[in-house]
C-alpha positions in Angstrom: -28.3 -28.2 12.4 -28.2 -26.0 9.1 -26.9 -22.5 9.3 -30.3 -21.0 8.7 -31.9 -22.7 11.9 -29.7 -21.1 14.4 -32.1 -18.9 16.0 -34.0 -19.6 19.2 -37.2 -18.4 19.4 -37.9 -15.0 21.4 -39.3 -17.2 24.3 -36.5 -19.5 24.9 -33.3 -18.6 26.9 -30.3 -17.5 24.9 -28.1 -20.6 23.8 -24.4 -20.7 22.8 -23.6 -20.9 19.4 -20.6 -22.9 17.7 -18.2 -20.5 15.9 -19.7 -21.7 12.6 -23.3 -20.6 13.4 -21.3 -17.2 14.2 -19.8 -16.8 11.2 -22.8 -17.3 9.1 -25.1 -15.3 11.1 -22.2 -12.3 11.1 -22.3 -13.1 7.0 -26.1 -13.2 6.9 -26.7 -9.9 8.8 -24.2 -7.9 7.0 -21.5 -7.4 9.7 -17.8 -6.2 9.2 -16.7 -7.9 11.8 -17.2 -10.5 15.0 -15.6 -9.7 18.2 -15.4 -12.6 20.9 -14.1 -11.6 24.4 -14.7 -13.0 28.3 -17.4 -11.3 29.7 -19.8 -10.2 26.9 -21.7 -12.1 24.5 -20.7 -12.2 20.9 -20.8 -9.0 19.3 -20.9 -8.1 15.6 -20.1 -4.7 14.2 -23.0 -3.7 12.0 -23.0 -0.3 10.0 -20.0 0.7 12.4 -22.1 -0.3 15.5 -21.6 -2.9 18.0 -24.3 -5.1 18.4 -24.5 -7.9 21.1 -25.5 -11.4 19.9 -28.6 -12.8 21.9 -26.4 -15.3 23.7 -24.8 -15.8 27.1 -22.0 -13.9 28.0 -18.6 -15.7 27.2 -16.4 -17.2 29.7 -12.4 -18.0 29.3 -13.1 -21.6 28.4 -15.6 -20.1 25.5 -13.4 -17.9 24.1 -10.5 -20.5 24.2 -12.5 -22.9 22.4 -13.2 -20.5 19.8 -9.8 -19.8 18.9 -8.9 -23.4 18.8 -11.8 -24.3 16.5 -10.4 -22.5 13.7 -6.7 -21.7 14.4 -3.9 -24.1 13.0 -1.2 -25.5 15.1 1.3 -23.1 13.8 -0.4 -20.0 14.7 -1.4 -21.7 18.2 2.3 -21.9 18.3 2.6 -18.4 17.8 -0.2 -17.3 19.9 2.1 -19.1 22.9 5.2 -17.4 21.9 4.5 -13.8 21.2 0.5 -13.8 22.2 -1.0 -13.1 18.9 -1.5 -14.2 15.5 -3.0 -13.0 12.2 -4.1 -15.0 9.6 -7.1 -15.9 7.2 -10.0 -18.3 7.3 -11.9 -19.4 4.3 -15.9 -19.8 5.4 -17.2 -22.1 2.3 -18.5 -20.0 -0.7 -19.9 -17.4 1.5 -16.7 -15.5 2.4 -13.4 -15.4 4.2 -12.5 -14.0 7.5 -9.2 -11.9 8.7 -8.9 -13.5 12.1 -6.6 -12.2 15.1 -6.5 -14.6 17.9 -4.7 -13.0 20.9 -4.2 -13.3 24.5 -5.5 -10.0 27.0 -5.6 -10.7 30.6 -3.9 -14.0 30.2 -7.2 -14.9 28.2 -8.1 -15.9 24.5 -10.0 -13.4 22.3 -10.8 -13.1 18.8 -11.6 -10.4 16.5 -12.8 -11.5 13.0 -12.8 -9.1 10.1 -15.6 -10.6 7.1 -13.7 -10.4 3.6 -16.2 -10.3 0.7 -16.1 -12.9 -2.0 -17.4 -10.3 -4.3 -15.1 -7.6 -5.7 -16.6 -4.3 -6.1 -16.2 -1.9 -9.3 -15.2 1.6 -9.0 -18.7 2.8 -9.8 -19.8 0.9 -6.6 -17.2 2.1 -4.8 -17.7 5.9 -5.5 -14.6 6.1 -7.7 -16.3 7.4 -11.2 -13.7 9.8 -12.5 -12.1 8.7 -15.7 -8.8 9.2 -14.0 -9.2 6.5 -11.3 -9.1 4.0 -14.7 -6.6 5.6 -16.2 -4.1 5.3 -13.3 -4.3 1.5 -13.5 -2.5 1.8 -17.0 0.2 3.7 -15.7 3.6 2.0 -16.2 5.5 3.2 -13.1 5.0 4.9 -9.7 3.3 4.9 -6.4 -0.5 5.0 -5.5 -1.2 5.5 -1.9 -4.7 4.1 -0.6 -4.9 5.7 3.1 -7.2 5.9 6.1 -7.9 4.5 9.2 -8.2 0.7 10.4 -11.6 -0.5 8.9 -12.4 2.1 6.3 -12.4 -0.5 3.6 -8.5 0.3 2.1 -8.3 -3.5 1.2 -11.2 -3.7 -0.5 -10.3 -0.5 -2.9 -7.0 -2.1 -3.4 -8.5 -5.7 -4.1 -10.8 -4.1 -7.1 -8.1 -2.0 -8.3 -5.7 -5.2 -8.6 -8.8 -7.0 -9.9 -9.1 -4.6 -12.7 -5.8 -4.8 -13.6 -5.6 -8.2 -13.5 -8.8 -8.4 -16.0 -7.5 -5.7 -18.5 -3.5 -6.1 -18.3 -1.3 -8.6 -19.6 1.3 -7.8 -16.7 2.9 -9.8 -13.6 1.1 -8.6 -10.4 2.9 -9.5 -7.2 0.8 -9.0 -3.7 2.7 -8.9 -0.2 0.1 -9.1 2.9 -0.2 -10.0 6.0 -2.3 -12.0 6.0 -3.7 -12.5 2.4 -7.5 -11.5 2.2 -9.2 -11.7 -1.2 -7.7 -14.3 -3.4 -6.9 -13.5 -7.1 -7.2 -15.9 -9.9 -5.1 -15.8 -13.2 -6.8 -13.8 -15.7 -5.5 -11.7 -18.5 -2.8 -11.0 -16.0 -0.7 -13.2 -13.6 -1.2 -12.7 -10.0 1.3 -13.7 -7.4 0.2 -13.5 -3.7 3.1 -14.0 -0.7 1.8 -14.1 2.9 3.9 -12.4 5.6 4.9 -15.2 8.2 4.1 -18.2 5.5 6.2 -17.0 2.2 8.3 -14.1 3.3 9.3 -13.0 6.6 8.9 -9.0 6.2 7.6 -6.6 3.7 10.7 -4.9 2.8 12.4 -8.1 2.3 9.5 -9.2 -0.2 9.7 -6.2 -2.0 13.6 -6.6 -2.8 12.8 -10.2 -3.7 9.8 -9.0 -5.9 12.4 -7.1 -8.0 14.0 -10.1 -9.2 10.8 -11.7 -10.3 9.6 -10.0 -13.2 6.8 -7.8 -11.9 4.6 -5.3 -13.5 2.7 -4.2 -10.7 3.3 -4.8 -6.8 0.9 -4.4 -3.7 2.4 -3.6 -0.3 -0.2 -4.5 2.4 1.0 -1.9 5.1 4.2 0.4 4.7 4.9 -0.2 8.2 8.6 1.0 8.9 11.3 3.1 7.2 12.9 0.1 5.4 9.5 -0.9 3.7 8.9 2.7 2.8 12.3 3.1 1.2 12.1 -0.3 -0.5 8.7 0.7 -2.0 9.7 4.1 -3.2 12.9 2.4 -4.7 10.6 0.0 -6.6 8.2 2.7 -7.9 11.4 4.6 -9.2 12.8 1.7 -11.0 10.1 1.0 -13.3 7.4 -0.6 -11.5 3.7 0.2 -10.5 3.4 0.1 -6.5 0.3 0.1 -4.5 0.4 0.6 -0.9 -1.3 1.7 2.3 -1.0 3.8 5.2 -2.7 4.7 8.3 -3.4 8.4 7.4 -6.4 10.7 7.0 -5.3 13.4 4.1 -3.2 13.5 1.5 -0.8 16.1 2.9 -0.4 14.2 6.1 0.3 11.3 3.9 3.2 13.0 2.3 4.5 14.3 5.9 4.2 10.8 7.6 6.5 9.0 4.7 9.1 12.1 4.6 9.1 12.4 8.7 9.8 8.7 8.7 13.3 9.2 7.3 16.5 10.8 9.2 16.6 14.4 8.9 19.7 14.4 6.9 17.7 12.0 4.3 14.5 14.0 4.4 15.3 16.4 1.3 16.4 13.2 -0.8 13.2 11.4 -0.1 11.1 14.6 -1.0 12.7 14.5 -4.3 12.1 10.6 -4.8 8.7 10.6 -3.4 7.9 13.9 -6.0 9.4 12.1 -8.9 7.6 8.5 -8.0 4.0 9.5 -6.5 1.3 9.3 -9.0 -2.0 9.5 -6.5 -2.7 9.6 -3.0 -6.7 8.5 -2.2 -7.0 8.7 1.7 -10.7 6.9 2.2 -13.5 7.2 5.1 -16.6 4.9 5.6 -19.5 6.4 6.9 -23.0 5.1 7.6 -25.7 5.6 5.3 -28.7 8.1 6.6 -31.4 5.8 5.0 -31.5 2.3 5.5 -28.3 0.2 6.2 -24.9 0.0 5.2 -21.9 2.3 4.6 -20.6 4.5 2.1 -17.1 5.5 1.0 -15.8 9.0 1.1 -12.2 9.9 -0.6 -9.9 12.6 -0.8 -8.1 12.1 -4.1 -5.0 13.5 -5.0 -3.0 13.2 -8.3 0.5 14.2 -9.0 0.2 17.2 -11.5 3.6 18.9 -12.1 2.4 21.6 -9.3 2.1 18.8 -6.6 5.6 17.6 -7.7 6.9 20.9 -6.9 5.4 21.7 -4.1 6.4 17.9 -2.4 9.9 18.7 -3.6 10.1 22.2 -2.3 8.6 21.2 1.0 5.7 23.5 0.5 3.1 20.4 1.7 0.4 22.9 3.3 -0.2 23.8 -0.3 -1.4 20.9 -1.5 -4.7 21.4 0.2 -5.5 24.6 -2.4 -4.2 22.5 -4.9 -6.8 19.7 -4.1 -9.4 22.0 -3.8 -8.7 23.9 -7.5 -8.2 20.4 -9.0 -11.8 19.0 -9.7 -11.7 18.8 -13.2 -8.6 16.6 -13.1 -10.4 14.4 -10.7 -8.9 15.6 -7.6 -11.1 16.7 -4.5 -10.4 16.9 -0.7 -12.1 14.9 1.7 -14.3 17.7 2.8 -15.4 18.2 -0.7 -16.3 13.9 -1.2 -18.2 14.2 2.3 -20.2 17.4 1.1 -21.0 15.8 -2.2 -22.3 12.6 -0.4 -24.2 15.1 2.1 -26.1 16.9 -1.1 -27.1 13.8 -2.4 -28.8 12.7 1.1 -26.4 9.9 1.8 -24.9 10.7 5.0 -26.2 13.4 7.6 -24.3 16.8 8.3 -23.2 15.3 11.7 -21.6 12.5 10.4 -19.9 14.3 7.7 -18.7 16.8 10.4 -17.3 13.9 12.4 -15.2 12.4 9.3 -14.0 15.8 8.0 -10.4 16.2 8.7 -11.1 19.9 8.0 -14.3 20.6 10.0 -14.2 24.4 9.2 -13.9 23.2 5.5 -17.0 21.2 5.4 -19.2 23.7 7.4 -18.1 26.7 5.0 -19.1 24.1 2.0 -22.7 23.1 3.9 -23.3 26.9 4.5 -22.3 27.9 1.1 -20.1 30.8 2.1 
């Protein structure tokens, strides 16, 4: 059966789909994720909402068969040893999947994130200010793209790496878990390293990267103190470093980094961060109020002299006002970004309010007070 023939007629009883059919269905329907768990039919996440596939409820033998169908022996062994494995899976010319296969209640389960094969332009992402492009030519420093899981951070970072790879003569090293977007050599050279296959840890990979003649380093996630410290050091020593954190605002991102260090080191880290930071972009995804699809909203902070002084002097709460008044420099709070989307009729008031980190600010913007 071809992928396009998988749907049964409405008069027929639901039938089981193999894993390849489900992957194609999810791709065709514009899903972002597939969930395969015991006690429920296959589920797609579409525009942020969970939708059942018209198929029988899965049993433990079904989810185990799905896992074994796409999981290499090395990852099956990892599941047996530690209960979970993360890896990427290519799906022909359509897309790639980021797979998380794991055990729950002694049974197999799969969460599969669709990684589009097409990289988006800054305009499509909504990053239209010239400062964003200028940032890609910065010779050194730390650029953080943050936000909750599923907010599109990987897509934004992949687009940035693709822009640099296309426009600059440089060596780019990415450290990922797992590799999501594959980059081919263009004007630049791209080296992509995957945790568990090419390197045991982010921090070790960063240290090794400093001996591999890099110009740009992408750190998939700053998970721990050692990785954060290594990333800051790389940015300080003359490299442009991109990294992610699961934070919702620029001030929250600064606090998360500083709080990761012991108290007696925090003053030193504030100074290092004030010197090395170039920009913080906090991203959220919201459903469009018309039609289908989602749209991104950003909080954007660039490191002006004033911003650097506030970080160094531990006046983190003052960063909000610096961002609010930095519109001409390309800065905006998350709420200003949400309000812009609301004004353009792209999102509802309720969706904007739900995503706002400072709900009173969003309400004031909407009311005009």
